[in-house]
Structures are given as C-alpha cells and as structure tokens.
N, C-alpha and C positions, 0 to 999 in steps of 0.2 A: 264740682266733681261730676263726671259724666255718668249717666244712668245706663244700665244694661240694655234697656229697651226704650223706645220712644213712648211716653205715656199716652194713653188713649184720650186723656183729658186735654182739651185745647190749651194752647200756650197762654191765651189771655186769662183763662181760669186759673192756671198755675200762678200767674202773676197776681191775680186778685187774692188768692189764698196767701201767698207770700206777703203781700202788702198788709193784709189783715194782721198777720203775726208781727210784721215789722212795726206797725203803728202801735200795737200793744206794748212792744218793747220800748219804743221811743217815749211813749207817754206814761209808762209804768202803770198801765191799766189793762187788766186781763180782758181778752176778747172772747167771742163765741167760737166754738170749734170750727175747724175748716172742713170737716167731713161732709158738710152740706154742699161743698163745692167740688171736692175731689173724691168723695166716697170714703167709706170707713175702712176699706181693706185694699185699696189700690196702691200697691207697693211702689210701682213705677212713678205714679203721680206724687206720692208722698216724698220720695227721694228727689224728685224734680223740684218740689217746693223747697226742700232742704238745700238743694244746690243754689237756688236763687238767694236764700238767706246767707249761705256761705259766701257767695260772691259779694254781697253787700258788706259783710264784715271785712272781707279782704280789701275792698275798695276804701273802707274807712281806716285802714292801716293795721288791722289785726293780722297776725301771722299764724298759720296752722302749725301746731306742735305735736299733734297726735290724734287719737280717736278714743271714743268711749264705746263700750259694748253695753247694750241694755236688754231688758227682757230675758235675762238668763235664768230666771226662776221659773220652774214649771208651774207654780201656783199663779204667777202673774200672767204667764202665757195663756193659761186656761181662762183667767179672768177676762182677758182681751180677745180670746178666741183665735189665737195665732199659734203657730207651731215652730217658729224660729225667732232668734234674737233680732235686735236691730242695732244700728250704730249711729253715732253722731260725731261731730268734729270738735276737737279741743283747740282753743286758740290761746295765744300767749297771755292775753289780758284776762283769761279765766283762771290763771295759775296762782296758787298761794302755797306757802310752806307752813309746816307744822308750827303752831304758836302764833300765826298771824291773826289779824282781825279782818273779817269780811264786812264791808258796809251792808247793813241789812237790806237796803234798797237795791243792791246790786243784782239780786236774783228775785224774780217774781214768784211768790208763793213757795218759798224755799222748803225743801225737805232734804235730809241728809242720810247717806248710807255708807257703810264701810266696804272697801274693796281692796284688791291688790293692784298696784300700778307696775306694769312691766316697762322697762326702758330697753329699746332695741340697740344692738351693736352691729347687726347685719340687716341689709335690705331683705325683704321677703318678696322678691320679684320673680325669680326663676326657681326651678326645681319642683319636687313633688308636693311641697308644703305639708309633709307628714309631721308627726309629733317630734321626731328626732330633729328635723330641720328647725321646727319652732323652738325647741329647747335651746338649740345651738345659737339661735338668733337673739336670745335674751341676754342682755348685758347684766342687768341686776333688777331686783324688785324692791319696792318699798310699800309699807302700809299707806293707805290712802283713804281719803273721804271724798265722795262726790256730793256736791250740793246740787241736787236736781231742782229744776224750776219749771213752771209751765206758764206760758203766755195765754193758755186757755183757761177761762174762768172756772174756778172750783175744781180744777184738775178733771174736768169732764172730758176725758180723752178716749178715743178709739186708737187702734194700731196706727192708722194713717195720721191722726192728729199728733201723736208723740213723735213719729218719724219726721213729719214735716217740721216740727218745732225743735229741730236738732236733737232728737231723741231725748227731749226734756232735760238737756244739760245746761247748767248755769255756771258752775265753778268747780274747781277741784283743788285738793290740798294734799301735798306729798309729805310723807314722813322723811326723816333724815337718816335712818339706819338702813344702809344698802345691803342686800343679801343676794348672793348668787344662787342659782338653782341647785348647785351642789351642796348647799347648806340647809335647805328646807324643801319640802314637797308641797306645792300649792294646794292640792286637793285635801291635804291632811290638816290644814291650819284650823284653829278655833278662833272665833271672833266674839268679842263683847264690846258693844258701843253704848256709851252713856251720854244722854242729851238732857240738858236742864229741863226739869218738869215733865219728862217723858219716862215711860218704862224702859228698862234696859232692852237692847236688841241683841240677840245672840244668833250665831250662825257658824257655818263651816265652809271650807273651800269646796267641798262636794256639793254644796247648795248652788254653786255657779256652774250650771251645765254638767255637773258631775265632776268637773275639774276645770279650774280657771285656764289651764293650758288648752283645753278643748275649745273654750270660748275664744282664746287668742287665735287658734287654728281656724276656727270658723270665720273670724274677721279677716285673717290673712287671705283666705280663699276668696271671700266675697269682695274684698277690696281689689284684688287682682282682676277678678271678673269685670269689675266696673272701671278698670283702667287707671286706678289710683292706688297702687300697691303700698303696703307699709314700708317705711324707710328707716334706716339706721338713725338713731337719735330721737325717734318719736316716742312719746309716752302713750301707753295703751292701758286704759282702765278696764279691768277684767269683767265688771258687772258685780252686782251686789252679792255679798256673802251672807246677808241676813236682811231682816225687815228694814224698811225706810221709816224715818221718824221726822215729823214736822218740827220746825224751830221757830222761836219767837225772838223779838229784839232782845239783845243782851245774853242770849243763850250760849252755852259752851258745849261743843260736841267733842267727845274723846273716845277713841277706839283703841283696843288692844288686840293684836293679831299674833298668835304664837308663831315664833320664828322670824317675825318681822318687826316686833316692837310696837310702838304706839304712834298715834298721830292725833292732833287736836287742833281745833280752831274756835275762835270766838266770833259771834255776830254782834255788830255794834247796835246801839240803840238807834231808833229811827231819826232822832233829832241830831245825830252826829254827822 
C-alpha cells in the first residue's frame, strides 16, 4: 500500500524494522519493539514498514480481503499519546467463521475484542465520503471478534510499533447473522464478551469513535488519501466496542451484540 509521504527514515532502516517483525512471525518468537529504528510516533515510517510486511504476505500467496481499524477508543489513544486511529490489512488466511477453532499458535500473544464487521457493496473511491455515502456503501454487518496479536515482546508497543505490525492484527471471526443498517444503528449497540477465565468485557457502539460508522468514514478517507481506497466486497472491522481480553490455549470467546446476534471462537490447545 503506498504511503502518503515518503518516510524520513532511510529505506534500509524500514527494511530492517520489517525484517525484525517478519523473523518474529516466522519463528513464533516475539521480538523487541521497532521504535528504536523508526521512532515511536513516525506515522509515515510505521506505515512504510507495514507496507513491506503486506508485500511479503501477498508474495506468499495471501489475498487482501479488507481492513481493520484500531485505536478507536479514547482511553487507548490517551495511553499511547495519539489523537487518531490506525488501520491494518485483513488477509484471507486470517478469516474464520463463528464456531471455528483457531490454532493457538496462529497468533502471537493473542488477545480478543468484540467489534462490528461491515461488508461493502459499493466502492468508496469517488464522492464526498460523507456519512450518507458511507451508509449507502454498506451491504450488511455482522458481529465479529478480532484476535489481536503482537510480534513485539510483552505487547511493549508505541503507536509506531503497532502500526508497523499490521495494527496488531492476527485473525478475525465473523458471525453468521447478517443485518442491514436499516435494521439496527451501530452506535446504539450493546456488547458483552465472555472469555474463558477472564472477567466479562462490556461496551457499546458509542465507545468506537462515538459511532462505528464514523470509524468507517475515517478509514475511507484515509485509505483514499493513500491511494488504496476501500472496495466493494471488502470486510471492514470497526474497532473495539469494549475492552480487550487475553486468551489461553483451549479458551472460548463468545460475544453478544444487540441487533447483530452472537459470534464465538475456540482456541486450540498448544499441542494440537
């Protein structure tokens, strides 16, 4: 994916940061943060690293099927000292359906959060990209779980670290109950997520940038600016509706979202 500006960080340093993350993924062994190479807040450099990683996955045969929006919570933005969300790429080999089992080793240091997944029926290439156009572009929505992961040891991440590492995205799980925007309002949904051996996580649509459709609009504008606009058929994860929870081998995650039904996934034991 092209970046809006040429990063100030030299290309060889971008490649070094990308290689550090790639090796962590290939060896299933978390690495040190990459902010020592690209800086903690250099947006252009971080997305340049992400672009290298995206290219590597495509070369290995993965297909891009959508995007994920991250850092949509004000509390998380304050924690990382940023004032905007970020985004990552969704690939076909990251996709699961409700009721599936995810191999525990598939995602490094996995954590799970409940979201809304929008599936587009129209490209978001031209036009004002206002909320009316965004709503019209959505074909349907489903309840979703994002399995976040970090190749950075102990989740010791800055804004640049998470952006570089594909916005800490590992896998995603889609529910089966499709709903159009005429049947529910994303900002009004209530969410409860239960994960084995964890406290329940609760949240609302309004916790996601005030309205998940505003998050989708932000992404549509940003993606077009970067020359890779959102396209019909793509899956867009809205960003978290509530707190993230870590998972252990054998755990089950189950979320209920009003208006959208439920979605669940199991994580295999390590020896499977």
